[in-house]
N, C-alpha and C positions, 0 to 999 in steps of 0.2 A: 137244434144241436148247439151246444155251447161253443163259443169261439175258442180256437186253439191258443193255449198259453205259450209264452216265449220261454224256452228252456235256457237259452243263453242270450245275454244282452251285454254288449260292449259299447262304451261311449267314449270317444276321444282318447283312446289308449295311447300313451307315449312311454317309450322305454329307450334309454340311452345306455350304451356301453362306452364310456369315455366320450370320444368325439364322434362315435358312430351312432346314428339314430336308427334303431332297429324297428321301432314302431313310431309312426308320425301322425297321431290323431286317428287311429283305426276305429271304425264303427262296424258293428256286426250284430245281427239278430238272427237267432235260429229257433224256429217254432218247435214245440214238443213233437216227438215222433217223426222227425224229418232228418234227412242227411244233408249236411252242408259240407261241400268240398272247398278247402282252401288250396288254391292252385297258384303256384309261383315257383320261380327258380330258387336255388340256394341264395341266401342273403336277403330274400324278399320280406322276411318277418314272420313266416309261418310258425316255426318252432317257438319263437318268443311269444307269439299269441297263445299257443297251447300252454306254455309254462305259466303265463299270467292267469289264464282261465282255470288252471288246475292247482293254483295256490303255490306253485313252486318258485315263483318269481313275483316280486311286487312291482307294479307299474310306477313310473315317476309322475304321471298325471292321468286324468280320466278315471272312469270307474267301470266295474264289470260285476254282473251277477250271474250265477248259474243256479237254476231251480229256485230263484228268488233270494238266494243267499249271496251276500257280498263276499267277493273272493279274498278280501283282506281281513275284514273284521269278523267274518263268520267262517274262516278257513277250516277250522277244526271240524265243525259240523258238516261242511261241504265235502270234505275228503271221504266221509263215510258213504256218500251217495254217488260218487263218480268213479269211473275206471279210466286208466291210462295205459296205453301200450306205445312205447316210444320207438325211435329209429333203431335202437340197439336192444336186443332181448335182455331184459333185466332179470335174469335167472341165476341161481347158484349152481354152477356146473358140477360141484362136488356132491350135490344132493340128487336124488332121483326125481323124475318128473312128478310122481305122486307126492314126494316130500316137499317139493317146491310149492305145489298148490295147497297142500295141507297147512304149510307154514303161513301162507297168505290168509287162509281161513282163520287160523288162530290169531293172527295180527288184527283181524277184523272182529275178534271176539265172538266168532260164530259158535264156539264150543267144540269139544273134541269130536263127538259123533257127527254133527252136521258138517264140520270141516272135512272129515274123511269121506263122507258121502258125496259132498260137493266135488271133491278132488276126483273121485272115481267117475262121477257123472261127466265132468269136463274132459277127462282123458278119453272117454268114449266118444264124446261129441267131436273132439278134434282128432280123432283117429290116432290116438297115442296109447291105446291100451297095452299093446305088446311092448312098447318102450317105456311104459309108465314106471316100472320098477328097476330101470337101468339108470346109472348116473348120466346127467345131462351132458357131461363132457364128451360122450360118444354120440350125441345127436347131430344131425345135419343142420345146416342153417335154416332150412324150411321148418324142421321140427322144432327148433328153438323159437322161431317166430310164432308158431302155433301155440306153443306152451306159454309164451309171454302173453299172447292174446287171451288164452284161457285164464291166466292169472289175473288179468284185468276184469274178468267176468265173475270171479269167485263170489263177490258180495252182491251180485245181481244189480249192478249200478243202473240208475235212471238215465244217466248221460255217460256216453263213452267217447273218449278222445283217442284217436289213432293218428300218431305222428309218423307219416311215411311208412305204413305197416308192411309194405312189400318191397322196400328198397333192398337190393342185393339178392333177391330171390330169382331163381330160374323161372322161365315162363310157365312151366307146369305148376310149380309151387304157388306162383302168383295167382293163377286161375283158381287154385284150391282155396286160397285165402279169400278171394273175391266171393266164392260160394258161401264160405262161413260168414263173412260180413253181411252178405245178402240175407242170410237166415236171421241174423240179429236184427236187421232193419225190419224184416217181415214181422218180427215179434214185437215191434213197437219201440225199440230202443232209439233214443235221440243220439245222433252220431255227428261228431265233428271230425272230418278226415282231412289231413294234409297230404299232398302228393305232388310229385313232379310228373307223374304219368298221366298224360292227357286221356288215354283210354280208360284209366281207372276212374277218373272223375266223371267221364262221360257215362260210364256204366253204373256207378254206385250212387252218385249225388242227385238229390232232388233239385238243389240249387248250387251254383258255383260262385264263389267270390274270388276274383283274380286279384292277387296282391303283388304290388311292386313298390319297392322303396318304403315299406312300412305302412302303406295305405291300400284300401280297397279301391281299385280303379275301375272295376266293372263287376256287376252282380246280376245273375239271372239263371235260368235253366240253360242247359247246354245248347238247346235249339235257339233260345233267345240270344245268347252270346254269338252264335254262328250267324244269326240273322243280322246282328249289328255290323258284321263284316260285309255282308251282302254279296249277291251274285254267285257265280260258280268259279271253278278253277280249271282252266284248260292246261293240261299237263302233257308235255311231249318230250321225247328223246330223239335226237337227230344224229346223223352219222359223223360229222366232222366239226371242228372248231369254226370253220367258215360257215357251215350250215347254221351253227348257233347264232352267229352274227346276222346272217340273212333272215333267219326266223324271227329274231328279236325285232328287226327292222320292219318286216312285213306284218307282224302280228301286233306291233305297237299301237296302231290305230284302233284295234279292237279292245285294248285293255282299259279297265275302269280304275286301275290302281297301278302300283309298281310291279313291273315284270321281274321275277326272281330267276336268276340264272346260276346253275351249277356248271361251271366251265369244265371241270374234270369229267363229270358224267355226261356232258353234252345234253343237259336237261334244262327245260324252261318251264316255269309256272306263270301263267298269265291270268290275272283276275278279269273275268268277263261277265256279261249278263246277256241273256237271250237264249239259253238252253242249247238244244241240238242245232238250231239254225246257225249260231255263232261257231259251233264246232265244224259244221260243213263249210261255212265261209272261210274259216281259218285253214282248213285242209286245201281248199281251192287256191288260196293265196300262196301257200307253201308249194303246191304243185306247179303253179305258174312260174315260180322262181327256181324250180328243179331242186328243192331242198329234200334231201333223203331223210324221210321220217321212219324211225325204227319202231316207235310206239307212241300212241296218242290216246287221250281220254279226257272226259269231262267229269268232274266230281264236285260235290257240295263242299263248302268251307268246312274245315276241321277246327278243333280247339287250338291246334298249332297255328292256324291262320289267324285266329283271334289273338293269340299271344304275340305273334309277329306284328300285327296291326296295332295293338294297344301299347306294347312295350318296346318295340323296335328290335327285339331279339327272340329267338325261338325258346321254347320251354326247356329244352334240354341243355341250353347254355349253362355252363358252370361259372358261378361267381363265388367269391369268398364268403363263407357262411358268417363269419364274424360273430358267432353266437346267436345269429338270428334265425 
């Protein structure tokens, strides 16, 4: 079997907005037919990375190729072969869903008949047939996002860029989008996905690049990243503020990292190793000190634990986007 080619290659990308450094020497490689998740909070550099790779923004330093085409010198040719769905649905709300997709087909010079056929095909695929001949201004947020994604697929791109495709959607609509994205991946599309949703990256991505301050600070599968954090998490909720203090003291010797305390919820998260044995030991220690335990459990590290360990803040922390 021939080795898998690299669909996306970025080397030392630097981009500044005045005094703000959005990309600070970013390196990234995405093999053909795989899904790379770019995971990071607002301001980490995810959107800037997508803008550079999709020819919308020129980097200040470094180089990047997509499908072997330079994103600067071969931008025009590259645009014909990629699709982009951004954080905000780029649709004309005065046109119908069908007219939006037909227009995209015409812009790609597919021809009148193929454009109309492709528009109807995508309306069906994205469950928009009934709404297809209605103006987009009457669409829900979820419908607009599906239409925007459909628009990115009109020209059957080899590489698809999705910049936070489910931001602002309700949980049901988000699950629907995940199903659609999963179908695209199964069909062999190379996908670069940016997201703040840890569960989204966990479910969809073959590999995840954690970005912070314009650099890739960790790279691997979800399981590999979780393994970097190590151990398990002993989570418990106790009855009172005094119980919190006591629990923190008696469980401290079992911890292999920092104990995280939510004072208001009377909840503690203790990084441990040793599986069920350490859970039993912890409960015995709490019982000996008469700590009232309302809930207790042991779980594997999550991507949120990865974030907290690598960056010092949780993934959902909001930072100024600064165009990044």
